[in-house]
C-alpha positions as CSV (number, residue, x, y, z in Angstrom):
1,M,0.0,0.0,0.0
2,W,2.8,2.4,0.7
3,F,4.0,2.0,-2.9
4,I,0.7,3.2,-4.3
5,C,0.6,6.2,-2.0
6,G,4.1,7.1,-3.0
7,L,3.1,7.4,-6.7
8,W,0.8,10.2,-6.0
9,S,3.6,12.5,-5.0
10,L,5.7,11.9,-8.0
11,R,5.9,14.7,-10.6
12,I,5.9,13.2,-14.1
13,S,5.6,15.4,-17.2
14,N,2.9,14.7,-19.8
15,A,5.6,14.0,-22.4
16,E,7.1,11.3,-20.2
17,V,3.6,9.7,-19.5
18,L,3.0,9.6,-23.2
19,Q,6.4,8.0,-23.8
20,R,5.8,5.5,-21.2
21,A,2.5,4.6,-22.6
22,D,4.0,4.4,-26.1
23,T,1.5,6.8,-27.6
24,R,1.2,10.2,-29.1
25,R,-1.1,13.1,-28.8
26,D,-3.6,12.8,-31.7
27,L,-6.4,15.0,-30.5
28,M,-5.3,18.1,-32.4
29,K,-4.8,16.0,-35.6
30,S,-8.3,14.7,-35.3
31,V,-9.8,18.2,-34.5
32,I,-8.1,19.6,-37.6
33,A,-9.3,16.7,-39.8
34,K,-12.8,17.3,-38.6
35,Q,-12.6,20.9,-39.4
36,I,-11.4,20.2,-42.8
37,Q,-14.2,17.8,-43.3
38,F,-16.7,20.4,-42.2
39,V,-15.4,23.1,-44.6
40,G,-15.6,20.6,-47.5
41,Y,-19.2,19.8,-46.5
42,V,-20.1,23.5,-46.4
43,L,-18.3,24.4,-49.7
44,R,-20.3,21.6,-51.5
45,K,-23.6,23.1,-50.4
46,E,-25.3,26.2,-51.7
47,S,-25.9,28.0,-48.4
48,L,-25.2,31.1,-46.4
49,E,-22.1,29.5,-44.8
50,N,-20.8,28.8,-48.3
51,L,-21.1,32.4,-49.3
52,V,-19.5,33.6,-46.1
53,L,-16.5,31.2,-46.4
54,T,-15.9,32.1,-50.1
55,G,-16.6,35.8,-49.6
56,K,-19.0,35.9,-52.6
57,V,-21.8,37.9,-51.0
58,E,-23.8,39.8,-53.5
59,G,-24.4,43.5,-53.4
60,H,-22.1,46.5,-52.9
61,R,-20.5,48.2,-50.0
62,V,-21.7,51.6,-49.1
63,C,-18.8,54.1,-49.2
64,G,-18.2,56.6,-46.4
65,C,-18.0,56.4,-42.6
66,Q,-19.6,53.7,-40.4
67,R,-23.3,54.0,-39.9
68,L,-24.5,55.2,-36.5
69,T,-25.7,52.7,-34.0
70,F,-28.3,52.9,-31.4
71,L,-25.7,53.4,-28.7
72,R,-24.7,56.7,-30.1
């Protein structure tokens, strides 16, 4: 029992734990892969998200200063 209690006080870095478990951090890779899949899904559809991502919003921009808001 004393051996188990002694492990709680050890300070081991995350890198060393991953090395001991013989594994790598793959969470960021999977998150990026899911983001790329989502962007591909959005670009294949004709939707508002597609227009926003590609920047092809129809119309023209009004020249001049910024419009007044209700706070002013």
